[in-house]
Structure formats: structure tokens, C-alpha cells
C-alpha positions as CSV (number, residue, x, y, z in Angstrom):
1,M,29.5,56.8,59.4
2,Q,26.3,58.7,58.7
3,D,24.4,58.0,55.5
4,Y,24.7,60.7,52.9
5,L,25.2,61.3,49.2
6,I,27.1,63.7,47.0
7,K,26.3,65.2,43.7
8,S,29.1,66.0,41.4
9,T,30.3,66.7,37.8
10,I,33.4,65.4,36.0
11,Y,34.9,66.2,32.6
12,N,33.8,69.9,32.7
13,G,30.2,69.0,33.3
14,K,30.0,66.4,30.6
15,V,29.4,63.7,33.2
16,R,27.1,63.9,36.2
17,A,27.8,61.5,39.1
18,Y,26.0,60.6,42.4
19,A,27.4,58.4,45.1
20,A,26.0,57.4,48.4
21,I,26.5,55.4,51.6
22,T,23.2,53.9,52.8
23,T,24.2,51.4,55.4
24,N,22.1,52.7,58.3
25,T,19.1,53.4,56.1
26,V,19.1,50.0,54.5
27,A,19.6,48.4,57.9
28,E,16.6,50.1,59.3
29,A,14.4,49.1,56.3
30,C,15.5,45.5,56.5
31,K,15.1,45.4,60.3
32,R,11.5,46.6,60.1
33,Q,10.7,44.1,57.3
34,D,12.5,41.3,59.0
35,T,14.2,40.4,55.7
36,W,16.4,37.4,55.2
37,A,19.8,37.8,53.5
38,T,18.8,37.7,49.8
39,A,15.7,39.7,50.4
40,S,17.8,42.2,52.3
41,A,20.2,42.6,49.3
42,A,17.3,43.1,46.9
43,L,15.5,45.6,49.1
44,G,18.7,47.4,50.0
45,R,19.7,47.9,46.3
46,T,16.3,49.2,45.5
47,V,16.2,51.6,48.5
48,T,19.7,52.9,47.7
49,I,18.9,53.6,44.0
50,T,15.6,55.2,45.0
51,A,17.5,57.6,47.4
52,L,20.0,58.5,44.6
53,M,17.1,59.2,42.2
54,G,15.5,61.3,44.9
55,A,18.5,63.5,44.8
56,M,17.7,64.3,41.2
57,L,14.4,65.9,42.3
58,K,13.7,69.3,43.7
59,G,11.7,70.8,46.6
60,E,8.8,68.7,47.7
61,D,9.1,66.3,44.8
62,S,9.0,62.5,45.4
63,L,9.1,59.2,43.6
64,T,7.8,55.7,44.0
65,V,9.7,52.7,42.6
66,K,8.1,49.3,42.0
67,I,9.8,46.2,40.9
68,E,7.4,43.4,40.0
69,G,9.3,40.2,39.0
70,N,8.3,36.6,38.7
71,G,10.6,35.5,41.5
72,P,9.5,34.5,45.0
73,L,10.1,38.1,46.5
74,G,7.0,39.3,44.7
75,A,7.0,43.1,44.5
76,I,9.6,45.5,45.9
77,I,8.3,49.0,46.5
78,A,10.3,52.1,47.7
79,D,9.5,55.8,48.1
80,G,12.1,58.6,48.1
81,T,12.0,62.4,48.4
82,A,14.2,65.2,47.2
83,K,15.2,65.8,50.8
84,G,16.7,62.4,51.3
85,A,13.9,60.5,53.1
86,V,13.4,56.9,51.8
87,R,11.5,53.8,52.8
88,G,10.8,50.4,51.2
89,Y,9.3,47.0,51.6
90,V,9.1,43.6,49.9
91,L,6.0,41.4,49.7
92,E,7.8,38.3,50.8
93,P,10.7,39.2,53.1
94,H,11.6,35.7,54.1
95,V,13.5,34.7,50.9
96,D,17.0,33.4,50.9
97,F,19.1,31.2,48.6
98,P,22.6,29.7,48.5
99,L,25.2,32.0,46.9
100,N,25.1,32.1,43.1
101,E,27.8,30.8,40.8
102,V,30.1,33.8,41.4
103,G,29.7,33.7,45.2
104,K,27.2,36.5,45.6
105,L,23.7,36.7,47.0
106,D,21.3,35.4,44.3
107,V,19.2,38.5,43.9
108,R,18.3,37.6,40.3
109,R,16.7,34.3,41.5
110,A,14.8,36.2,44.2
111,V,13.5,39.0,41.9
112,G,13.0,37.0,38.8
113,T,14.0,37.7,35.2
114,E,10.6,38.7,33.9
115,G,8.3,41.5,35.0
116,T,8.4,45.3,35.1
117,L,10.3,48.2,36.7
118,S,7.9,51.1,37.2
119,I,8.7,54.6,38.5
120,V,6.2,57.4,39.3
121,K,7.5,60.8,40.0
122,D,5.3,63.3,41.9
123,L,6.6,66.6,40.6
124,G,3.9,68.8,42.4
125,L,0.9,70.6,41.0
126,K,-0.7,67.3,40.1
127,D,2.1,66.7,37.6
128,Y,3.2,63.1,37.5
129,F,5.8,61.4,35.4
130,T,5.4,57.7,34.9
131,G,8.0,55.4,33.3
132,Q,8.0,51.6,32.9
133,V,10.4,49.1,31.4
134,P,10.7,45.3,31.4
135,I,13.1,43.7,33.9
136,V,16.2,42.8,31.9
137,S,18.3,40.9,34.5
138,G,16.7,40.8,37.9
139,E,20.0,42.1,39.4
140,I,18.3,45.5,40.0
141,S,21.2,47.8,39.1
142,E,21.2,46.6,35.5
143,D,17.4,47.1,35.4
144,F,17.7,50.7,36.5
145,T,20.5,51.2,33.9
146,Y,18.1,50.0,31.3
147,Y,15.3,52.2,32.7
148,F,17.4,55.4,32.4
149,A,18.5,54.6,28.8
150,N,15.0,53.7,27.6
151,S,12.5,55.7,29.7
152,E,14.5,58.9,30.4
153,Q,16.8,58.7,27.4
154,T,19.8,59.4,29.6
155,P,22.8,57.0,29.2
156,S,23.7,55.9,32.7
157,A,25.6,53.4,34.7
158,V,23.9,52.3,38.0
159,G,25.6,50.4,40.7
160,A,24.3,49.4,44.2
161,G,25.5,46.8,46.6
162,V,24.6,45.4,50.1
163,L,26.8,43.2,52.3
164,I,25.0,41.0,54.8
165,N,26.3,39.6,58.0
166,P,25.8,35.9,58.9
167,D,23.0,36.9,61.3
168,H,21.2,38.6,58.3
169,S,22.0,42.1,59.6
170,V,23.4,44.7,57.1
171,L,27.1,45.2,57.1
172,A,27.5,47.8,54.4
173,A,25.4,49.4,51.6
174,G,25.7,52.1,49.0
175,G,25.5,52.9,45.4
176,F,26.3,55.3,42.5
177,I,24.6,56.7,39.4
178,I,26.8,58.0,36.5
179,Q,25.1,59.9,33.7
180,L,26.4,61.2,30.4
181,M,25.5,64.8,29.6
182,P,25.3,66.5,26.2
183,G,28.8,66.9,24.8
184,A,30.2,63.7,26.2
185,N,32.4,62.3,23.4
186,D,33.6,58.8,22.5
187,E,36.8,59.2,24.4
188,I,35.0,60.0,27.7
189,I,32.6,57.1,27.1
190,T,35.4,54.7,26.5
191,K,37.2,55.8,29.7
192,L,34.0,55.4,31.7
193,E,33.3,51.9,30.4
194,K,36.8,50.7,31.2
195,A,36.7,52.2,34.7
196,I,33.3,50.7,35.5
197,E,34.3,47.3,34.2
198,T,37.2,47.0,36.6
199,F,35.6,48.9,39.5
200,P,35.4,46.9,42.8
201,Q,32.0,46.1,44.5
202,I,30.8,49.4,46.0
203,S,29.6,47.7,49.2
204,T,33.1,46.3,49.7
205,L,34.6,49.8,49.3
206,I,32.2,51.1,51.9
207,Q,33.0,48.2,54.3
208,E,36.7,49.3,53.9
209,G,35.8,52.8,55.1
210,N,35.6,54.7,51.8
211,N,33.2,57.6,51.7
212,P,31.2,58.8,48.6
213,E,33.9,61.3,47.7
214,Q,36.6,58.6,47.7
215,I,34.4,56.2,45.8
216,L,34.0,58.7,42.9
217,Q,37.6,59.7,43.0
218,R,38.6,56.1,42.7
219,L,36.2,55.6,39.8
220,F,37.4,58.6,37.9
221,S,41.0,58.2,38.8
222,E,43.1,61.2,37.8
223,E,40.1,63.3,36.7
224,E,38.9,66.2,38.9
225,V,35.6,65.4,40.7
226,Q,33.8,68.7,41.3
227,I,31.5,68.3,44.3
228,L,28.3,70.3,43.9
229,E,26.3,69.3,47.0
230,E,26.2,66.9,49.9
231,A,22.9,65.7,51.3
232,P,21.7,63.4,54.0
233,I,19.9,60.1,53.4
234,Y,17.7,58.7,56.1
235,Y,14.9,56.2,56.7
236,E,11.5,57.8,57.3
237,C,8.0,56.5,57.0
238,K,5.0,58.7,56.2
239,C,2.5,56.7,58.3
240,S,0.9,58.1,61.4
241,F,-2.1,57.5,63.6
242,E,-4.0,60.4,61.9
243,R,-3.3,59.0,58.4
244,M,-4.6,55.6,59.6
245,K,-7.8,57.1,61.1
246,N,-8.4,59.0,57.8
247,A,-8.0,55.8,55.8
248,I,-10.5,54.0,58.0
249,K,-12.9,56.9,57.8
250,G,-12.7,56.6,54.0
251,L,-14.1,53.1,54.2
252,G,-17.5,54.4,55.0
253,E,-20.1,54.1,57.8
254,K,-21.1,50.5,57.1
255,E,-17.5,49.2,57.3
256,I,-16.8,51.1,60.5
257,M,-20.0,49.8,62.2
258,E,-18.9,46.3,61.4
259,M,-15.6,46.9,63.0
260,I,-17.3,48.2,66.1
261,E,-20.0,45.4,66.4
262,E,-17.9,42.4,65.2
263,D,-14.3,43.3,66.0
264,H,-14.8,45.8,68.9
265,G,-12.0,47.9,67.5
266,A,-9.6,48.1,64.5
267,E,-6.0,47.3,63.9
268,A,-3.9,48.5,60.9
269,T,-0.3,47.7,60.0
270,C,1.9,49.9,57.8
271,H,3.4,47.9,54.9
272,F,6.6,50.0,54.9
273,C,7.5,50.1,58.6
274,N,5.3,47.5,60.2
275,E,4.1,50.0,62.8
276,V,0.8,48.7,64.2
277,Y,-2.0,51.2,65.0
278,H,-5.0,50.3,67.2
279,L,-8.4,52.0,67.4
280,S,-10.8,51.4,70.2
281,E,-14.6,51.2,69.8
282,D,-14.9,54.7,71.1
283,E,-12.3,56.0,68.7
284,L,-14.2,54.3,65.8
285,R,-17.4,55.9,67.0
286,E,-15.7,59.3,66.9
287,L,-15.0,58.7,63.2
288,L,-18.7,58.3,62.5
């Protein structure tokens, strides 16, 4: 199944819902980062929610998510665009632990329970929106739920899950974001809370073959889910040989001369995709 998301409304527009399958995208990110199981779950959840948040943007808008906890993973960073492109990495990909007390990958231990969740939205025309909240659980989904309520003042329920095979490959991944719009009354809120409390793990639903439409229909039971849009989600890195050359050029003449005389060339690796770029002495001289 190809990765994609849907945007929808329920209760006559009083609830907005996004749901996505991100298995292939998360698998690509984890493969490039060579993540171990718990790190894969943390990175996959972050990448999934970033993709869902990208769907809330327009045109050429983009966002960057950064989770900096006090756990051994270090920082988790992900970029997303309004067009569905997403990428991400962790500082320490080789992190894994035994399953936690409820038999799940111990993402909380890997991320840590203290730190910050920061989001920067590039809305074009040099207009940036920046929001930051403290980490409240380290489980990631709960931290984003807290972010929406406190930084964007939008009551939301965020869920993301990743199932990992014994060989550390990604079996299934996906997520949802449910948001209350003006006019949502207590009856709607109570129904939503009960539905979310008893809702199965979304990664399990995806493994069973459910698509985003079926996931939302299952969540909202007998209510009509009005699909507004379907959009692709895909892994894409912005790095390129030209970008790398421009970055080295920005170091200045002295640094470039040292690369030529001491290293006889230059090598740069992209944090996001681990693509390695090489510049020869002649190519460095061209930059001068």
C-alpha cells in the first residue's frame, strides 16, 4: 500500500481529522539512519506526525520539528512540507531497550521525560511561526497533543505508531490527528474521548490492512466522515551536490585552502539521508 493521508471533517465540520499510512516513508528514513528498534519507533512517530502537520500547511510552506529529550537518543529532527515530502534523523540511531511494562518499545526511555518539543513553520515571505513546549511524557504522541493545546490553542488528540520486525525493519507505521473546531460541544467531546480511549493501536490496524479512511470510520463509528482531500506522503531529502558545494563555499577561502593542502579534497555527509558527497582538489579550486 502506498503512503498517503486524508483530510476530513466530522460532526458537520465541528471536528477536523487527519489520518495517514507512512510505512514506506518511515522505513526509508530508518534504513538511511540505520536505526535500531526503539530508535526506529521514536523516529517513525516523529516523521509520521510531521507529515500530518505538513498537511495543515499550504503551497510552499514547510515545518521543522525538533525533540530534544534527556534520553540516549539525543535530538530527533524532522522536516515536512505541504506537498507531503518528509525526512528525519536522530543523533544516536543505535538505541534499543527491552520492551516496557506493557510490552511495547520503550520510546519514553529512549527520548527521555525532560526536554523540549520545538516546531518552526516557514510560512513564506520570511514569515516564521515558532512554538516550543516542554516534553510531558517522552512518548511523542502525547507531547504533540500537549503542543497543540498549549502552543496553538487547538484541543487535539494525536496518535502515531510504528511496528518493528525482529530484524529491525519497519512492518507498519501511521498516525492520526483529531482537532476540535469552534462549536464542538460537550457531547461531541465526550464521544471522542471514549472512542480514543478504546481505540486499537493504529500501527496494528495498518498491519491488518486498514487504510486511512477505514481507520477514521472505525474511530468515529456511525458518524459520517466527510473526506475533503487525499494527498501522498513520501520520503525526500533536500540535499544535493550543489547545496553541498555552496555550503563549503560559504566557509571562506582560508578553510577551502586548508582542505586542498591538508586533505586534498573534501567530504560531506547529509545528516538526514546519509548521502556522502566528495569534492576533488580541482573542484575545490573552482569554488575559489
